[in-house]
N, C-alpha and C positions, 0 to 999 in steps of 0.2 A: 465600526466593523474593521477587521483587519484582513482584507482580501487584497492581495497584490497580484498582478498579472503580467504576463508576456504573451504575445499573440502566438497561437499555434499555427503550424504550416497547413497548407491546403490539403495535403494527404491525410493528416490527422483529423481534419474537419470532415472530410468525405467518408472516413471509416466509421464514424459515429461510435467511437470507443472512448471511454473514460478510464483512466488508471488512477486509483487513489493510492498515494504513496505516503510513507511516514514510518516512524519508529513503531515497534510493537507497543500496543496500548494507546496509540494516538487517536483511535476511534474510527479507523478506516472502514471497518465492516459495519459498524453501527450506523455511521453517517451514510455510507455507501448504499445500504439497503433503503434508507429513507429517500435519498436522491434518486436512485434508480426507479423506485415506485412512483415518484412525482414526475419523472420524465417518461414513464411507461416503457422502461428499458429492462432487459434482463440484468440480474445481478449475480456475480460469481465471486466468491471468496476463493482466492487462488489456493490457499492451504487446504480448504475443504475439497476443492476440485482435485488436487493432488492425492488426497486421502482416498476419495472415491475411485479415482482412476487406478490406484495401486493397491487398494484393499488393505492398506495399513494406515495407522494414525501417524501424524508427523513425529511424535516421540518414538514410535516403533521404527520408522524409517531411519531416524538418527541413530537409535540403538543398534539396529541390525546392519545398517549400511554406511553410516557416517554422514557428516555434513556435506562432503563433496558430492556424494550420490544424490542427496536431497537437492542440492543446488542444480544438478543436471536435470533432475525431474522437474524442478521449478521452472527452469529455462524452457524446457520442451513444452510444458503446459502453457506458459506465458505466450510463447510464439504461436502455439496452436490457437489460443483464444483471440489473439490480436488479428488473426486471419479469418475469424468467423465473420460471416456476412451480415448478421443482424446487429442492431445497436446493443451495446453491452457495457456495463460498468464493472470493472475488475478491481477488487480490493487486493492489492499486491502485498506480499510478505514484506516485512520491514527491511530485509536484506536484499530483496529482489533487484533494486536499482544498482547495487554496487558490484554485482557479479557479471563478469564478461562484458558484453556490450548490450546488456538488457535495457539499460536506460536509453541508449541510442534508438533501439527498436520502439520503446514506449513513446518517446518523443516524436518519432517519425510516423507512428501509426495511431496515436491516441492523444487526447487532451489529458495531460497529467495534472493532478491536483495534489499538492503536498499539504498534508495536515501537520503543521509545525507545532511541536510541543517542547517545552523546556524540560530539563532533566528532573526538576522537582515534581512536576505534574506526572511525568512518566513513572518516577519511582512510586508515587502515591497509587497510581493505577496498577502497577506491575507487582508490587510486593505481595498482594493477596492472590495473584493468579500465576505464580511461578511454576507450579506443578504441571501446568499445561504447556509450558514453553521450554523446549529442550535446552536452549542456550543458557537459561538462567535458573533452571529448576533446583540446582544444588547450591546456590549462592546464599551466603548470609547477607545481612543488611548492608554491611560495608562493601562487600564484594559487588553486590547488586548496584549500589550507587556508583562505584568506580567503573563498572562495566558500562552502565548507561552513559556516563560522562564520556568515556573514551570511544565507545562505538558510535555514539551520536556525532561526535566530532569527526570521526572517520567517514560517516555516511552523508554528512551535511552538504558537501559539495555536489553530490549527485542529486540529493533531494532538491537543492536550489535550482536545478535545471528545469524543474516542472514549470508549466505555463501559468499555473495558478497556485497561490499559496494562501492557506487559510489557517488562522490561529486555532489550534485544536482545543484550547481552553473554552472557547465560545463558538465552536463550529456549528453546533445544533441551532443556536439562535440565529446564525447567519446563513443557514441553509437556503433560504429563499433568495438571498442575494447571489449566492453561488449558482443556484439553478437558473436565475435570470441571466447571469453572465454566460453560462454554458449555452443557454438557448440563443443568446445574441451571437455567439460564435457560430452556431449551427445554421443560422439563417442564410 
């Protein structure tokens, strides 16, 4: 199993919030739903929450208002959810941790779990779902590979601040260990 950890602070433990972080395609939403169900917590995909709150899809927000506007909406939604009183697992967007002080808020108010994936796994997962992802939808294979490599390197320092890191390649098979670790933190 490849689960590494750093202890969360007491405020993060008291809030009963989990933030799943990682690059797009790392499996945050898929694993997040499973873990939330086993913990009997609510699950929210941050992108879906933004879409419902704004009445537009993420691609429509990017097309009509641009990435900067989307990042503003993302930050507002994230801060709103982190303040919710009930236990909650939030699947964050891949870029959420690198904008403004989002990662500082996540670390102080939640247990953050980084689903770590290498560029080859991400490319294999993303090449067939490009049309749903505004940042990569118009890229050819070479551009997609280069984008993943450069943006993953740019984001890695923030992702590494998470209290727990799980290898995305075998995250589903290690979900029970992850759940036990989370439960041990929350005792």
